[in-house]
C-alpha positions as CSV (number, residue, x, y, z in Angstrom):
1,A,-26.7,-19.4,0.3
2,M,-24.0,-19.1,-2.3
3,P,-20.5,-20.9,-1.5
4,G,-18.4,-18.3,0.4
5,Y,-21.2,-16.3,1.5
6,S,-22.7,-17.0,5.0
7,S,-26.6,-16.2,5.1
8,D,-26.3,-13.7,7.8
9,R,-24.2,-11.3,5.7
10,D,-27.1,-9.8,3.7
11,R,-26.1,-6.1,3.7
12,G,-29.3,-4.9,2.0
13,F,-29.4,-1.6,0.1
14,G,-28.4,1.4,2.0
15,A,-26.8,-0.7,5.0
16,P,-23.6,0.9,6.4
17,R,-20.6,-0.7,4.5
18,F,-17.8,0.3,7.0
19,G,-19.6,1.2,9.9
20,G,-20.9,4.9,10.6
21,S,-24.2,6.0,9.6
22,R,-25.2,6.4,5.8
23,G,-28.8,7.6,6.4
24,G,-31.7,5.7,5.5
25,L,-33.9,3.2,7.7
26,L,-30.9,0.7,8.3
27,S,-28.5,3.1,9.7
28,G,-26.3,1.6,12.4
29,K,-28.7,-1.3,12.7
30,K,-26.8,-4.4,12.1
31,F,-23.1,-3.2,10.6
32,G,-22.9,-0.3,13.0
33,N,-19.2,-1.2,13.9
34,P,-16.9,-2.7,11.5
35,G,-15.5,-6.1,12.7
36,E,-18.0,-6.2,15.9
37,K,-17.9,-9.8,15.7
38,L,-14.4,-9.9,16.2
39,T,-13.3,-10.0,20.0
40,K,-10.0,-8.6,21.1
41,K,-7.6,-11.4,21.8
42,K,-5.9,-11.9,25.1
43,W,-2.6,-13.1,24.4
44,N,-0.3,-15.2,26.6
45,L,3.0,-14.7,25.0
46,D,4.6,-17.7,27.0
47,E,2.2,-20.0,25.5
48,L,2.7,-18.9,21.9
49,P,5.0,-20.8,19.7
50,K,8.3,-18.8,19.6
51,F,9.5,-17.2,16.5
52,E,12.6,-15.4,15.2
53,K,12.6,-12.1,13.6
54,N,16.3,-11.0,13.5
55,F,18.3,-12.4,10.5
56,Y,20.6,-9.7,9.8
57,Q,24.2,-10.1,9.5
58,E,26.2,-7.0,8.5
59,H,28.1,-7.7,5.2
60,P,31.9,-7.3,5.6
61,D,31.7,-4.3,3.2
62,V,29.0,-2.5,5.4
63,V,31.1,-3.5,8.8
64,R,34.0,-1.4,7.2
65,R,32.0,1.5,6.3
66,T,32.9,4.3,8.8
67,A,30.5,6.5,10.5
68,Q,31.7,9.6,8.4
69,E,31.0,7.4,5.0
70,V,27.6,6.5,6.5
71,E,26.7,10.1,7.3
72,Q,27.9,11.1,3.8
73,Y,25.7,8.6,2.3
74,R,22.7,9.6,4.2
75,A,23.0,13.1,3.5
76,S,23.4,12.6,-0.3
77,K,20.3,10.5,-0.2
78,E,18.6,13.0,2.2
79,I,17.9,10.0,4.7
80,T,17.0,10.9,8.1
81,V,17.1,8.5,10.9
82,K,15.7,8.9,14.6
83,G,14.4,6.7,17.4
84,H,16.1,3.1,18.0
85,T,19.5,2.6,17.2
86,C,19.5,2.3,13.2
87,P,21.8,0.0,11.5
88,K,24.2,1.3,8.6
89,P,22.4,1.6,5.2
90,L,23.5,-0.7,2.5
91,I,24.9,0.6,-0.6
92,N,24.8,-2.4,-2.9
93,F,22.3,-5.2,-3.4
94,Y,24.6,-7.9,-2.4
95,E,25.1,-6.6,1.0
96,A,21.8,-7.6,1.9
97,N,22.5,-11.2,1.7
98,F,19.1,-12.0,0.2
99,P,18.4,-15.5,-1.1
100,A,19.8,-16.3,-4.6
101,N,16.3,-16.6,-6.3
102,V,15.5,-13.2,-5.0
103,M,18.7,-11.9,-6.2
104,E,17.9,-13.5,-9.7
105,V,14.7,-11.4,-9.9
106,I,16.4,-8.2,-9.0
107,Q,19.0,-8.9,-11.6
108,R,16.3,-9.4,-14.2
109,Q,14.8,-6.2,-13.3
110,N,18.0,-4.2,-14.2
111,F,18.1,-2.4,-11.0
112,T,21.4,-0.8,-10.4
113,E,21.5,0.2,-6.8
114,P,19.0,0.2,-4.0
115,T,16.9,3.3,-3.6
116,A,17.4,5.4,-0.5
117,I,14.4,3.9,1.4
118,Q,15.7,0.3,0.4
119,A,19.2,1.0,1.5
120,Q,18.0,2.2,5.1
121,G,14.9,0.1,5.2
122,W,16.5,-3.4,4.5
123,P,18.7,-3.6,7.4
124,V,16.2,-2.4,9.9
125,A,13.6,-4.8,8.7
126,L,16.1,-7.7,8.4
127,S,17.0,-7.1,12.1
128,G,13.6,-7.6,13.1
129,L,13.0,-3.8,14.2
130,D,9.8,-2.3,14.1
131,M,9.9,0.8,11.8
132,V,8.1,3.9,10.2
133,G,9.1,4.9,6.7
134,V,8.1,8.1,5.6
135,A,8.7,8.4,1.7
136,Q,7.0,9.7,-1.3
137,T,5.1,7.4,-3.5
138,G,7.3,5.9,-6.1
139,S,10.4,5.7,-3.7
140,G,10.8,1.9,-4.0
141,K,9.0,1.2,-0.7
142,T,7.1,-2.0,-1.7
143,L,10.2,-3.9,-2.2
144,S,11.6,-2.2,1.0
145,Y,9.1,-4.5,3.1
146,L,8.3,-7.3,0.8
147,L,12.0,-8.7,0.4
148,P,12.5,-8.7,4.1
149,A,9.2,-10.3,4.2
150,I,10.3,-13.2,2.2
151,V,13.4,-13.6,4.4
152,H,11.2,-13.6,7.6
153,I,8.8,-16.4,6.0
154,N,11.7,-18.6,4.8
155,H,12.8,-18.7,8.5
156,Q,9.4,-19.8,10.2
157,P,7.9,-23.3,10.1
158,F,5.8,-24.2,6.9
159,L,2.1,-23.4,6.9
160,E,-0.2,-26.2,8.2
161,R,-3.8,-26.7,7.0
162,G,-6.1,-24.0,8.4
163,D,-3.2,-21.5,9.0
164,G,-3.6,-17.9,8.0
165,P,-0.8,-15.7,6.4
166,I,2.7,-15.0,8.1
167,C,2.9,-11.7,6.4
168,L,-0.1,-9.5,6.2
169,V,0.1,-6.1,4.1
170,L,-2.8,-3.6,4.8
171,A,-3.4,-1.2,1.9
172,P,-6.0,1.6,1.5
173,T,-7.3,0.9,-2.0
174,R,-7.7,-2.1,-4.3
175,E,-5.5,-0.4,-6.9
176,L,-2.6,-0.3,-4.4
177,A,-3.2,-3.6,-3.1
178,Q,-3.1,-5.2,-6.5
179,Q,0.1,-3.1,-7.3
180,V,1.6,-4.7,-4.3
181,Q,0.5,-8.1,-5.3
182,Q,2.1,-7.7,-8.7
183,V,5.4,-7.4,-7.1
184,A,4.9,-9.9,-4.4
185,A,3.8,-12.5,-6.9
186,E,6.9,-12.1,-9.0
187,Y,9.3,-12.5,-6.0
188,S,7.4,-15.1,-3.8
189,R,6.9,-17.4,-7.0
190,A,10.9,-17.4,-7.3
191,C,10.9,-18.5,-3.6
192,R,8.1,-20.9,-3.9
193,L,5.7,-18.9,-1.6
194,K,2.2,-18.2,-2.1
195,S,0.4,-14.6,-2.1
196,T,-2.8,-13.4,-2.6
197,C,-4.8,-10.2,-2.7
198,I,-8.0,-9.6,-0.8
199,Y,-10.2,-6.6,-1.7
200,G,-13.8,-5.5,-2.1
201,G,-15.6,-5.1,-5.5
202,A,-14.4,-8.6,-6.7
203,P,-16.1,-12.0,-6.2
204,K,-15.2,-13.5,-2.7
205,G,-15.0,-16.9,-4.2
206,P,-11.4,-17.0,-5.6
207,Q,-10.1,-14.8,-2.7
208,I,-11.5,-17.5,-0.1
209,R,-10.1,-20.4,-2.1
210,D,-6.8,-18.9,-2.1
211,L,-7.0,-18.2,1.7
212,E,-8.3,-21.8,2.4
213,R,-5.4,-23.4,0.3
214,G,-3.0,-21.3,2.6
215,V,-0.9,-18.3,1.6
216,E,2.2,-16.9,3.2
217,I,1.8,-13.4,2.0
218,C,-1.7,-11.7,2.1
219,I,-2.2,-8.1,0.9
220,A,-5.6,-6.9,1.7
221,T,-7.8,-3.6,2.0
222,P,-9.3,-3.5,5.8
223,G,-13.1,-3.8,4.8
224,R,-12.9,-7.2,2.9
225,L,-10.3,-8.8,5.2
226,I,-12.7,-8.0,8.3
227,D,-15.5,-9.7,6.4
228,F,-13.3,-12.9,6.0
229,L,-11.9,-12.7,9.4
230,E,-15.5,-12.5,10.9
231,A,-16.6,-15.3,8.7
232,G,-13.9,-17.5,9.6
233,K,-12.4,-17.7,6.3
234,T,-8.9,-17.0,7.5
235,N,-7.4,-15.9,10.8
236,L,-4.1,-14.2,11.7
237,R,-2.8,-16.6,14.4
238,R,0.4,-17.2,12.4
239,C,1.0,-13.3,11.4
240,T,4.3,-12.2,12.8
241,Y,5.1,-9.7,10.0
242,L,2.6,-6.8,9.7
243,V,2.9,-4.0,7.2
244,L,0.6,-0.9,7.0
245,D,1.2,0.7,3.7
246,E,0.1,4.3,3.1
247,A,-0.9,4.4,6.7
248,D,-1.9,8.3,6.2
249,R,-4.4,7.3,3.5
250,M,-6.0,4.6,5.2
251,L,-6.7,7.2,8.1
252,D,-8.0,9.7,5.6
253,M,-10.4,7.2,4.3
254,G,-11.7,6.4,7.8
255,F,-10.2,3.0,8.3
256,E,-8.8,3.6,11.6
257,P,-11.3,1.5,13.6
258,Q,-11.0,-1.4,10.9
259,I,-7.2,-1.3,11.3
260,R,-7.3,-1.3,15.2
261,K,-9.7,-4.3,14.9
262,I,-7.4,-6.2,12.7
263,V,-4.3,-5.4,14.7
264,D,-6.1,-6.9,17.8
265,Q,-6.0,-10.3,16.1
266,I,-2.2,-10.3,15.6
267,R,0.1,-11.2,18.3
268,P,1.9,-8.3,20.0
269,D,5.4,-9.5,19.7
270,R,5.1,-9.3,15.7
271,Q,7.3,-7.2,13.6
272,T,5.5,-4.0,12.5
273,L,6.3,-1.9,9.6
274,M,4.3,1.3,8.9
275,W,4.8,3.3,5.7
276,S,3.2,6.8,4.9
277,A,3.8,9.6,2.5
278,T,3.1,12.2,5.1
279,W,3.6,12.3,9.1
280,P,0.8,14.1,10.6
281,K,-0.2,13.6,14.5
282,E,-3.0,11.0,13.6
283,V,-0.4,8.8,11.8
284,R,2.1,9.5,14.6
285,Q,-0.5,8.2,17.2
286,L,-1.0,5.0,15.4
287,A,2.8,4.5,15.3
288,E,2.9,4.8,19.1
289,D,0.0,2.4,19.4
290,F,1.3,-0.3,17.2
291,L,4.9,-0.3,17.2
292,K,7.6,-0.9,19.9
293,E,11.0,1.0,20.1
294,Y,10.9,1.6,16.4
295,V,13.4,3.2,14.0
296,H,12.0,6.2,12.2
297,I,13.3,6.7,8.7
298,N,12.4,9.9,6.7
299,I,13.5,10.3,2.9
300,G,13.5,13.6,1.5
301,A,12.7,17.2,3.3
302,L,11.6,16.3,6.9
303,E,8.2,18.3,6.3
304,L,7.4,15.6,3.8
305,S,4.2,15.7,1.8
306,A,4.7,13.8,-1.3
307,N,7.2,14.2,-4.3
308,H,9.0,17.5,-4.2
309,N,10.3,17.5,-7.7
310,I,7.1,19.1,-8.8
311,L,6.3,22.5,-10.0
312,Q,2.9,23.5,-8.7
313,I,1.1,26.2,-10.2
314,V,-2.3,27.5,-8.7
315,D,-4.8,29.2,-10.7
316,V,-7.7,30.7,-8.6
317,C,-10.9,31.2,-10.8
318,H,-14.6,31.1,-11.0
319,D,-16.4,27.8,-11.6
320,V,-17.7,29.1,-15.0
321,E,-14.0,29.8,-16.2
322,K,-12.8,26.3,-15.5
323,D,-13.7,24.5,-18.4
324,D,-12.2,27.0,-20.8
325,K,-9.0,27.3,-18.7
326,L,-8.7,23.4,-18.9
327,I,-9.0,23.3,-22.5
328,R,-6.3,26.1,-22.9
329,L,-4.2,24.1,-20.7
330,M,-4.8,20.9,-22.5
331,E,-3.7,22.5,-26.0
332,E,-0.6,23.5,-24.2
333,I,0.3,20.2,-22.5
334,M,-0.8,18.0,-25.5
335,S,1.1,20.1,-28.1
336,E,4.1,17.8,-26.9
337,K,3.4,14.4,-28.2
338,E,4.4,12.3,-25.3
339,N,2.8,14.1,-22.6
340,K,0.1,12.4,-20.3
341,T,-2.3,14.3,-18.0
342,I,-4.4,13.3,-15.1
343,V,-7.2,15.6,-14.3
344,F,-8.5,15.1,-10.5
345,V,-12.2,16.1,-9.9
346,E,-14.2,16.0,-6.7
347,T,-17.1,13.9,-7.7
348,K,-18.0,10.9,-9.8
349,R,-20.7,13.0,-11.6
350,R,-18.3,15.7,-12.4
351,C,-15.8,12.9,-13.7
352,D,-18.5,11.6,-16.1
353,D,-19.6,15.0,-17.2
354,L,-16.1,16.2,-17.9
355,T,-15.0,13.1,-19.6
356,R,-18.1,13.1,-21.9
357,K,-17.5,16.8,-22.7
358,M,-13.7,16.3,-23.6
359,R,-14.4,13.2,-25.7
360,R,-17.0,15.1,-27.6
361,D,-14.6,17.9,-28.2
362,G,-12.3,15.2,-29.6
363,W,-9.8,14.8,-26.7
364,P,-8.5,11.2,-25.9
365,A,-9.9,11.1,-22.4
366,M,-11.1,8.4,-20.2
367,G,-12.7,8.7,-16.7
368,I,-12.1,6.4,-13.6
369,H,-14.0,6.5,-10.3
370,G,-15.2,4.0,-7.5
371,D,-18.5,3.3,-9.3
372,K,-16.6,1.6,-12.3
373,S,-16.1,-2.2,-12.1
374,Q,-12.9,-3.2,-11.2
375,Q,-12.1,-4.7,-14.6
376,E,-13.0,-1.4,-16.2
377,R,-10.7,0.5,-14.0
378,D,-7.9,-1.9,-14.7
379,W,-8.5,-1.4,-18.5
380,V,-8.7,2.4,-18.3
381,L,-5.2,2.6,-16.3
382,N,-3.7,0.2,-18.7
383,E,-4.8,2.3,-21.8
384,F,-3.4,5.4,-19.9
385,K,-0.1,3.9,-19.0
386,H,0.5,2.7,-22.5
387,G,-0.3,6.1,-23.8
388,K,-3.5,5.0,-25.8
389,A,-5.7,7.6,-23.7
390,P,-3.2,10.2,-22.6
391,I,-5.8,11.9,-20.6
392,L,-7.2,10.4,-17.3
393,I,-10.1,12.2,-15.6
394,A,-10.3,10.5,-11.9
395,T,-11.7,11.0,-8.4
396,D,-9.6,10.2,-5.5
397,V,-9.6,6.5,-6.2
398,A,-6.5,6.9,-8.6
399,S,-4.7,9.6,-6.7
400,R,-2.2,7.2,-5.1
401,G,0.1,4.4,-5.8
402,L,-0.4,4.9,-9.6
403,G,3.5,4.5,-9.5
404,Y,4.3,6.4,-12.7
405,S,8.0,5.7,-14.0
406,K,7.1,7.5,-17.2
407,R,8.3,11.0,-17.7
408,G,6.0,13.8,-19.1
409,L,3.0,13.4,-16.5
410,Q,1.4,16.7,-16.2
411,R,-1.5,16.9,-13.4
412,S,-4.3,19.3,-13.0
413,K,-6.8,19.5,-10.1
414,L,-10.3,20.6,-11.0
């Protein structure tokens, strides 16, 4: 067997990848259930090494802030808090008392003030409390959980040989996992911590090497992490800080059984932070099961779906009219030079067909979907972000966490 692959992991063609039947003769035979080799751990908290998770000391400026000022700030930023008693928000970066090397990176990024979710999320996370953050994509949530994670790790004993990560971030897609890893790498490097990104669709070897050398922060998609846990390539015995990013999306993608298997491997007195763009009952149930006495922070309208600063136009039409309407729309949108457009389509085939058709007609379009290699997807996204190919035709794989800061992005759904 190749290094990093155990011989009993041969999936064969058509074998179910994440459980559930995919049809074909192999349905449900060997990999019927994700993580079936992982047994639920029985934890005896008295025997586990104790760990600290509350490192928060209110800055004098925060202490002086009156209840009325706090209310005014929350109202101005559309912050709603519920549940466990919630600490006051931080209005300036220095009030978080982050380590000096973290502050240097923040200053280099030229951030002027914390975003709403950071202002309210940091004191909660630094206090060691469990929390749910409901906020739209692009609200600065990645730093809301990563910077307190670094503080948490700095207060734990050093990793020893064979130890797994202290902070685990679960993300629904490799694109999001890689995005989080880019941010994590920048801040963790400054603090001499190691981080890695674990996801399917890329060679296992380098990922296994990272894990075996020891990383404090692991960002992972559920499927690949379960593979490595089952194969004994890493473990979650040291994990005391767990993040579920885009929990609603992970449930939409059918990852709930994997998430439950993974969480069963983590000590129950951990700190858990859950992030979601929406708050449906399935996500609420997950929060009830995984979190204890948590703080619920909502940014924006309470019936939150995603970004509200968007004009939505729905055009109901027949299939045969779609392509003509799209071209007319593109002519209108692309008449302004800086504009970029994402066209979402239902299937990979539609994505390829439409990309071909548009390129044939002279439009600078590129397609992205799950069958394209990771390298190609990264390249296409890069071309799009830098405006070299201002039209992106995509299936759901690109629909979240693209994190555009560029203005002038138009979207249409086909």
